TORPA-333010 format. One record per residue: x, y, z of N, C-alpha, C, O in turn; residue in one letter. Coordinates in steps of 0.2 Angstrom, whole numbers, plus 5000, padded with zeros to 4 digits. Atoms other than C-alpha are relative to their C-alpha. Example, Ala and Ser with C-alpha at 12.3 -4.5 7.8 and 13.67 -1.06 7.14 Angstrom:
<rs>
500449945000506249785039500450065000500950055003A 499649944999506849955036499650055003499950115004S 
</rs>
This chain:
<rs>
500449954998439439496176499649985006499349925006X 500450024994438539496193499550055000499650115000X 500549964999436839566195499649985006499449925006X 500450024993435939576212499350034999499350094998X 500749975000434039596212499749975006499849925008X 500550034995432739576225499649954997499549954990X 500550045003431439446222499550044997499350024991X 500549965003430239576218500250034993499950034989X 499749975006431439656205500049944995499949954989X 499950055005431739486197499349984997499349964991X 500750025002429839446196499850064995499550044990X 500149955005429639616188500350004993500050014988X 499650015006431039586176499749954996499649954989X 500350055003430239426172499350024996499250004990X 500649985003428539506168500250054994499850044989X 499849965005429439636157500249964994500149974988X 499750055006430339496147499449974997499449964991X 500550045003428739396145499650054995499450034990X 500349955004427839556138500350014994500050024988X 499649985005429239606127500049944995500049954989X 500050065004429339426120499449994996499449974990X 500650015003427539416116499950064994499750044989X 500049955005427639586107500449994994500350004988X 499550015005429139536097499749944995499849944989X 500350055003428239376092499550024994499550004989X 500549975005426839476084500450044995500250044989X 499749955005428039606076500449964995500449984989X 499750045005429039466068499649974995499749974989X 500550035004427539386061499750054995499550044989X 500349955004426939556054500450034995500250074991X 499549965005428539616045500149964994500149904994X 499950035007428839586027500850014998501049984994X 499349985001430639656028500449945003500549935009X 499650054998431839506029500650025005500749985010X 499549974995433239606037499850025007500150005012X 500349974994432139686050499849945004499949935010X 500350064996431339516054500649965003500649945009X 499450044998433139436056500250045007500450015012X 499849964994433539586068499649985006499849975012X 500550014995431939556078500149935003500049925009X 499950074998432239366079500749995004500749965009X 499450004995434039396086499850035006500150005012X 500249964993433339516099499649955004499749945010X 500450054997432039386103500349945003500249925009X 499550064998433339246105500350025007500349995011X 499649974994434339356117499550015006499749995012X 500549994995432839406127499749935003499649935009X 500250064998432239226128500549965004500349935009X 499450024996433939176135500050035007500150005012X 500049974994433839306148499449985004499449975010X 500650034996432039246153500149945003499949925008X 499950064997432639076155500550005006500449965011X 499649994994434039136166499650025006499749995012X 500449984994432839226177499649955003499549945009X 500450064997431639076178500449965004500249935009X 499650054997433038966183500250035007500249995012X 499849974994433639086196499550015005499650005011X 500649994995431939116204499849935002499549935008X 500250074998431738926205500549975005500349935009X 499550024996433338906215499850035007499550085008X 500149984994433238916234500550065002501050064999X 499649944998433939076242500649975004500649915007X 499450024996435739056250499850005007499450045009X 500050004993435939026268500150075003499950095009X 499849944997436539206270499550054998499650114999X 500549955002434939286263499750045006499650015012X 500249954994434439436274499350024999499050055003X 500749995001432739446266499950074996499450084993X 500049945004433239606257500149994993499850014988X 499850025007434139536242500149935000500549905004X 499950075000434039356238500649984995500650014989X 499450025004435639286232499949934997499849885001X 500150065003435539146220500649994995500850044992X 499450015004437039066211499949944995499649894997X 500050065005437138956195500749994998501050044996X 499450015003438638876188499949994993499449954991X 500050005008438838896169500649974998501149985000X 499350035003440038796159500450064998500250114995X 499649955002441538896157500150065006500550105005X 500049954995441238996173500649995005500850035009X 
</rs>
């Protein structure tokens, strides 16, 4: 999958992810239902992976073809 975001959009996504991860942490701690807690933990894991990906991409320098409108960043993942 390819997702193209402007730097501003990536930073906004990062903020939403951070906020949601904080809320999930509190919700996980507050629930007594083991099944629901497991579902929340799975969701938190996926969102934390997304957050790490956005963090890594924002840390990379823009490609030489950057027009200033959309920053293109590429990462190689095992299996790509």
